[in-house]
C-alpha positions, 0 to 999 in steps of 0.5 A: 509561282515558285521562286527558287534561290534559298538553300535553306529554310525561308524565315521571312517575307516582306512585301516592298511593292506590288511587284517586289518582295523581300525574303531571308532565310537561314541560308544567311541571305536577303533576297529581293524578288521581281514578281513580274519577271519572276526572277531574283534581282539581288541577293546579299549574303550576311558573312557574319551570320554565316560564321556564327551559324545563324540565320536571319529571322526577320527583315523590315524596311525602316527610313529607306533602309533594310534592317535584319535581325537573327534569333540571338539579337 
């Protein structure tokens, strides 16, 4: 299976459930993917990081919130 959407390198993938993953990348976006349908369900772009030219290094779920970090914080 190939999931297309990120325009730069993917830096992190997080399994959220049996059929949902989250990916983050150097294109300043976090994407939620439906593995059964093989589609990008939602895209969140971090405009602050794009202004600073930082990519997203990792994502994590904590208390039902999606957290992200770049390599500089």
